[in-house]
Structure formats: structure tokens, C-alpha cells
C-alpha positions as CSV (number, residue, x, y, z in Angstrom):
1,M,0.1,0.2,0.0
2,K,2.9,2.5,0.8
3,E,4.9,1.2,-2.0
4,N,1.4,2.3,-4.3
5,S,1.2,5.4,-2.9
6,E,4.6,6.6,-3.4
7,N,4.2,5.5,-6.9
8,K,1.0,7.8,-7.3
9,M,3.1,11.0,-5.7
10,K,6.1,12.3,-7.2
11,L,8.2,15.2,-6.4
12,S,9.8,17.7,-8.6
13,I,12.4,19.7,-6.8
14,V,13.3,22.7,-9.0
15,V,17.0,24.1,-8.1
16,P,17.9,27.5,-10.3
17,V,21.8,27.8,-10.3
18,Y,23.7,30.9,-11.1
19,N,27.5,31.0,-9.9
20,V,27.4,28.9,-7.1
21,E,29.9,25.9,-7.8
22,T,30.8,26.0,-3.7
23,T,27.2,25.2,-2.8
24,I,25.4,23.5,-5.3
25,E,26.5,20.1,-4.4
26,R,25.6,20.4,-0.8
27,A,22.1,21.6,-1.8
28,V,21.3,18.6,-4.1
29,Q,23.2,15.8,-1.8
30,S,20.5,16.8,0.9
31,L,17.8,16.2,-1.4
32,F,18.7,12.4,-0.8
33,E,18.9,12.3,2.7
34,N,15.7,11.0,2.7
35,K,14.2,7.3,2.2
36,Y,11.5,8.5,0.1
37,K,12.7,8.0,-4.0
38,N,10.1,9.1,-5.9
39,I,11.5,12.5,-6.7
40,E,13.3,14.5,-10.0
41,V,15.9,17.2,-9.4
42,L,15.8,19.9,-12.3
43,L,19.2,21.6,-12.1
44,I,18.4,25.1,-14.0
45,D,21.9,26.4,-14.9
46,D,20.8,29.7,-15.6
47,G,23.8,31.2,-17.9
48,S,26.4,30.9,-15.0
49,T,29.7,31.8,-15.8
50,D,31.8,29.7,-13.1
51,N,31.9,26.0,-13.0
52,S,28.4,25.6,-11.7
53,G,27.0,24.3,-15.0
54,V,29.9,21.7,-15.4
55,I,28.9,20.5,-11.7
56,C,25.2,20.1,-12.6
57,K,26.1,18.0,-15.8
58,G,28.4,15.8,-13.7
59,L,25.8,15.7,-11.3
60,S,23.0,14.3,-13.5
61,K,25.3,11.7,-15.0
62,K,25.5,10.2,-11.8
63,S,21.9,9.9,-11.0
64,D,18.8,9.0,-13.5
65,K,16.6,11.4,-10.8
66,I,18.4,14.3,-11.8
67,Y,18.1,16.6,-14.6
68,C,20.5,19.4,-15.9
69,Y,19.3,22.1,-18.1
70,H,21.1,25.1,-19.6
71,K,19.6,28.2,-20.6
72,E,20.6,32.2,-20.8
73,N,20.8,34.3,-17.9
74,G,17.3,35.5,-17.0
75,G,17.2,35.5,-13.1
76,L,15.6,33.3,-10.3
77,S,12.3,33.9,-11.6
78,S,13.1,32.8,-15.0
79,A,14.7,29.6,-13.8
80,R,12.0,28.7,-11.9
81,N,9.1,29.2,-14.7
82,F,11.5,27.5,-16.6
83,G,11.8,24.2,-14.2
84,L,7.8,24.3,-13.7
85,K,7.5,23.6,-17.4
86,K,9.8,20.7,-17.6
87,A,8.8,19.3,-14.3
88,T,6.5,15.8,-14.7
89,G,5.9,15.5,-10.6
90,N,2.2,15.9,-9.3
91,L,4.3,17.7,-6.4
92,I,6.7,20.9,-6.8
93,A,9.0,22.7,-4.5
94,F,11.6,25.1,-4.9
95,L,15.0,24.8,-3.4
96,D,17.7,28.0,-3.7
97,S,21.2,26.6,-4.4
98,D,22.5,28.2,-1.6
99,D,20.3,26.7,0.9
100,Y,19.8,22.8,1.5
101,Y,17.1,20.9,3.1
102,L,17.4,19.3,6.5
103,P,17.7,15.2,6.9
104,G,14.4,13.7,6.7
105,C,12.7,16.8,5.7
106,I,11.3,15.3,2.4
107,D,10.2,11.9,4.4
108,K,8.1,14.2,6.8
109,V,6.5,16.3,3.8
110,M,5.5,13.1,2.0
111,K,4.3,11.3,5.1
112,D,1.6,14.3,5.7
113,F,0.9,13.9,1.7
114,Q,0.1,10.4,2.0
115,K,-1.8,10.9,5.0
116,N,-3.8,14.0,4.5
117,D,-3.5,15.2,0.9
118,P,-3.4,18.9,1.4
119,D,-2.9,20.9,-1.7
120,I,0.2,23.2,-0.1
121,I,2.3,21.9,2.8
122,C,4.8,24.1,5.1
123,F,7.3,23.5,7.2
124,G,9.6,25.5,9.3
125,L,13.5,26.6,9.1
126,K,16.9,27.5,10.4
127,K,18.2,30.5,9.0
128,G,22.2,31.9,9.5
129,K,25.5,31.5,8.0
130,T,26.2,28.2,9.8
131,E,23.4,25.8,11.3
132,E,25.7,26.5,14.6
133,E,24.9,29.9,14.3
134,S,21.1,29.9,13.4
135,I,17.6,30.9,14.3
136,E,15.2,28.0,14.1
137,L,11.7,29.5,13.3
138,I,8.7,26.6,13.9
139,E,5.1,26.6,14.4
140,K,3.9,25.6,18.2
141,K,2.1,22.8,16.8
142,Q,1.0,21.0,13.3
143,A,-1.9,22.4,11.9
144,R,-4.4,22.4,8.6
145,C,-6.0,25.7,7.7
146,N,-8.1,26.4,5.0
147,N,-6.5,29.6,2.7
148,T,-8.2,32.4,4.7
149,E,-6.5,30.8,7.7
150,A,-3.4,30.2,5.8
151,I,-3.1,33.8,4.4
152,K,-3.0,35.2,7.4
153,L,-0.3,33.2,8.8
154,L,1.8,34.4,5.7
155,F,1.7,37.9,7.2
156,K,1.9,36.8,10.8
157,S,4.0,33.8,11.2
158,K,8.0,34.2,10.6
159,A,8.1,30.3,10.4
160,V,5.6,30.4,7.3
161,D,5.8,34.1,5.7
162,F,5.6,34.4,1.8
163,Y,9.0,32.3,0.9
164,A,8.5,29.5,-1.6
165,W,11.3,27.6,-0.5
166,N,9.9,26.5,2.9
167,K,7.0,25.0,1.2
168,V,5.8,21.9,-1.5
169,F,2.8,22.5,-3.5
170,K,0.5,20.2,-5.4
171,K,1.6,21.5,-9.0
172,A,-2.0,21.9,-10.5
173,I,-2.0,25.0,-7.9
174,F,0.3,26.8,-10.4
175,D,-1.5,26.6,-13.4
176,G,-1.8,30.0,-14.4
177,I,0.8,31.4,-11.7
178,E,4.5,32.3,-12.6
179,F,7.3,33.9,-10.6
180,P,7.9,37.4,-12.0
181,E,10.9,37.6,-14.2
182,G,13.3,40.5,-14.1
183,K,11.9,41.1,-10.4
184,L,13.7,40.9,-7.2
185,Y,11.5,39.6,-3.8
186,E,9.8,37.5,-6.6
187,D,8.3,35.0,-4.0
188,M,5.7,37.4,-2.4
189,V,3.2,37.8,-5.1
190,P,3.3,33.9,-6.6
191,V,3.3,32.3,-2.8
192,Y,0.2,34.6,-2.3
193,H,-1.8,33.2,-5.4
194,A,-1.0,29.8,-4.7
195,F,-2.3,30.1,-1.2
196,K,-5.5,31.6,-2.1
197,A,-6.1,29.0,-4.9
198,A,-5.6,26.4,-2.4
199,K,-8.3,24.4,-0.2
200,T,-6.2,23.0,2.7
201,I,-2.7,23.9,3.6
202,D,-0.9,22.0,6.4
203,I,1.5,23.5,8.7
204,L,4.5,21.3,9.9
205,D,6.0,22.0,13.4
206,F,10.0,21.1,11.9
207,A,12.9,23.0,10.7
208,G,13.3,21.4,7.0
209,I,15.4,23.6,5.0
210,F,18.6,25.9,6.1
211,Y,18.6,29.3,4.9
212,F,21.9,30.7,3.9
213,Q,21.6,34.3,5.5
214,N,24.7,36.6,4.8
215,S,24.0,39.6,6.8
216,S,27.0,41.3,5.8
217,S,25.7,41.5,2.0
218,I,22.6,43.8,3.1
219,V,25.0,46.3,4.7
220,Y,27.6,46.9,2.2
221,Q,25.3,46.8,-0.9
222,D,25.1,50.1,-2.8
223,F,21.3,50.7,-3.8
224,N,20.2,50.4,-7.2
225,P,16.5,50.7,-8.4
226,K,15.9,46.6,-8.8
227,Q,15.6,46.7,-4.8
228,Y,12.8,49.1,-5.0
229,D,11.0,45.7,-6.2
230,N,10.9,44.9,-2.1
231,V,8.4,48.0,-2.5
232,T,6.4,47.6,-5.8
233,Q,5.7,43.7,-4.9
234,R,4.4,44.8,-1.7
235,K,2.1,47.0,-3.2
236,I,0.8,44.4,-5.9
237,L,0.1,42.1,-2.8
238,L,-1.6,45.2,-1.1
239,K,-4.1,45.7,-4.4
240,S,-4.9,42.2,-4.2
241,I,-5.5,41.9,-0.5
242,K,-7.9,45.0,-0.6
243,I,-9.9,43.2,-2.9
244,E,-9.7,39.5,-2.0
245,F,-9.5,39.6,1.7
246,P,-10.1,43.0,3.0
247,Q,-9.7,41.4,6.7
248,Y,-6.2,41.6,6.6
249,L,-5.7,45.3,5.2
250,D,-3.8,46.2,8.1
251,L,-1.5,43.2,7.7
252,A,-0.8,44.0,4.4
253,N,-0.1,47.7,4.9
254,A,1.8,46.8,7.8
255,R,4.4,44.4,5.3
256,L,4.5,47.3,2.6
257,I,5.7,49.7,5.8
258,D,8.3,47.4,6.5
259,G,9.2,47.1,2.8
260,Y,9.7,50.8,2.8
261,L,12.0,50.4,5.8
262,S,14.1,48.0,5.0
263,T,14.6,49.8,1.3
264,G,14.6,53.0,2.9
265,F,17.7,51.8,4.8
266,K,19.7,51.3,1.6
267,I,18.6,54.2,0.0
268,G,20.1,56.7,3.1
269,L,23.1,54.3,3.5
270,T,24.0,55.0,-0.3
271,K,26.7,57.5,-1.6
272,R,25.1,60.8,-2.4
273,E,26.7,61.1,-5.9
274,N,24.6,58.1,-6.6
275,P,22.1,59.6,-8.9
276,E,19.1,56.9,-8.4
277,R,19.8,57.8,-4.8
278,K,17.4,61.1,-4.5
279,K,14.9,59.5,-7.5
280,Y,14.1,56.9,-5.1
281,Y,14.3,58.8,-1.8
282,D,12.1,61.4,-3.3
283,I,9.7,58.7,-4.9
284,S,9.5,56.5,-1.7
285,K,8.9,60.1,0.8
286,M,5.8,60.5,-1.6
287,E,4.3,57.1,-1.3
288,I,5.0,57.2,2.5
289,K,3.2,60.4,3.3
290,S,0.2,59.1,1.4
291,L,0.1,56.2,3.9
292,L,0.6,58.1,7.0
293,K,-3.2,58.0,7.7
294,E,-3.6,54.4,7.4
295,V,-0.2,53.9,9.5
296,K,-1.8,56.2,12.4
297,G,-4.8,53.7,13.1
298,N,-3.0,50.6,12.1
299,R,-2.5,48.4,15.2
300,E,0.1,45.7,13.1
301,V,2.7,48.9,12.9
302,S,4.4,49.3,15.9
303,F,5.0,52.7,17.9
304,A,8.9,52.2,17.0
305,K,8.4,51.8,13.2
306,R,6.0,54.8,13.3
307,I,8.8,56.8,14.7
308,A,11.0,54.9,12.0
309,L,8.9,56.2,9.1
310,Y,9.1,59.6,10.2
311,L,12.6,59.5,11.1
312,Y,13.6,58.5,7.5
313,L,11.2,61.5,6.1
314,L,13.3,64.0,8.2
315,N,16.8,62.3,7.5
316,S,17.5,59.4,5.7
317,N,21.3,59.3,6.5
318,L,20.4,59.1,10.5
319,Y,17.8,56.6,9.8
320,S,19.8,54.3,8.0
321,V,22.9,54.4,10.9
322,L,20.2,53.8,13.4
323,Y,19.0,50.9,11.5
324,L,22.3,49.6,11.0
325,S,23.1,49.7,14.8
326,L,20.0,47.2,14.9
327,I,21.2,44.9,12.5
328,H,22.9,41.5,14.7
329,I,25.9,40.3,12.3
330,S,25.7,37.3,14.3
331,E,23.0,35.2,16.7
332,P,23.4,32.5,18.8
333,T,21.6,29.1,17.9
334,R,18.1,29.3,19.4
335,R,14.8,27.8,18.7
336,V,11.9,29.9,18.4
337,V,8.3,28.8,18.6
338,I,5.9,30.7,16.8
């Protein structure tokens, strides 16, 4: 019976690859540290200029479950969409090539699919530079949700959130859904639409993936217009929420405010001679001012964030210095139960 159930459920895992020669083998190896065998791994080499493509080709020769595809560079969303088209499984997952699944993740996920047949499964995560210096984010207990309940968790739970990589979906859920090509912060809108399309979402209470988080890259990266996607993708989400789940309007506005605060940090820290700095500072100030009335009565926006918004409007440089002082470059391992 178990064997028949496994035969019916094939999991396709799409792994976009771009200049990750030092981490891609670790990511792929993590997918086989499970007893569940009915999987396919799609390595999408997105125009790598290092040895990533060669490594992927070598991995595909070692296993008939690994497929390697090469394409012109189009970005993470383009690679994921390419993988969606090539996938033959009835379940699909997305793993970024500098992250990796923790042992037994696939087994736990597939056990729940076999038992409960949800449309989407979400699991917790560890994040940091190393597992030893990581934060573990998991839900307090396993839960089954309808889409309305689960969409609230996308906003409220750091163990769920709008990530694509800590979830496994029935592939049919993605009919008509694509990742936005040429955009950063590409997970938010398609994951929302996937949850909206689902009838049942299971939230599992374990950490299934290690998310590699390089804090210093944020600190030293100069602002460029693509980073404003962090705001524009949240505005797209807010527009949908207003129509489809208006009860979560405060949550969506709060998420947009977070986008302005994090993007504003990068704008404020950017050298003044950067021609895009003033342009996007002015744009962000105008947009923030149009939201202030809604922020005032929004309980989802903390007092500290309201102060931060006003500080950013007054002095972006000072705001960014204070923001930077709150970033912890490394944190001790701890388990955070949501």
C-alpha cells in the first residue's frame, strides 16, 4: 500500500543555479538524505559563468533522478518558471542552490501528503551563516488550515511567511501562476496566489530547510533601482488583499511599511553621488506620506516603526545609521516557537 502511494506521488524539486559552484553539490546531496525515492531534481543552470554548469552536468550523470538544463541568464524567476514547465511530478518544490534541506525533510512532508492530501505543505526553517549560529523558526504545533487562515499566517508567522522554498505544492496549484521575471523579491505575489488557490494547507512543526543568510551583503550593498522591487511587489500584494481578503488590509499595509523601512535603509546608506539615490528617496517619501493616515490607526504597525518612518522622512542618513546599529551580524543558535 505504501509503495503504491509513493508511486502515485512524484515530487519535482526545481533548483535554480547561477554561479554557485561552492554550494550546489551540498544542496543536491541534501535532497537524497531521505527514504522517499520518487523524486526528480531539476537543475536549471541560468547562464552561470563559473563551473556550476559543469558540476550540474556531472551530478546528472551520477543519478537518473537528476536532470540538468542550461539556459541564457534570466534571473531566479525565469529559472523557476523554466523548471515548472519541465517538471513531471504532481508535487513541486523550489530550493535555492545556496540553501539545503535538513535530513528527513522530504520524508516528513511526503508522509503528510500521503496521509492528509493537502494542497500545500509548509515547514519551518533554520537561518543564519551556519547551523551552529542559526535561528530555528517553527510553528508551535502542526495545523491544518483553509486558505483564509493560512494567508493570515503568511503575514503573521515567521515560520510560514511568503517564502517559496519552505513549502511543497501540488503542481496543479501553479496552473496560471508564474514567478515575476526580471524582479527581485519574487516569492511574495506568486506564493500569495498559490495559497489563495488552495483549499487546504498543512503547517508542519519542524525545521526542514537551512536558509543561508549573509547579513554583511545587505550592509555593504549600494542601492540600485531593482531593490525597489521590495516595495513594488508589496504594493501589488496590497492591491490584491484590498479586493480578495480585506480583513487583512492592516497586515498588508504593515508589510508594505516594512518594505519602505528596509529599502529606505539602503537608500539612506547610499553615497550621495549615486544618481538614483535622490530619485528613489523622493519617490519613497511621497508614497510614505500618502500612507500616513492609514498607518496612524493600524495596530499592526508598531510605535517604533512609526517613529522610524518619520525619522526616514526627516533624515534618511540618520535613519540608516540607526537601522544599521540594530542589525545583528551573528546570533546564537536558538529555537523560536511561533
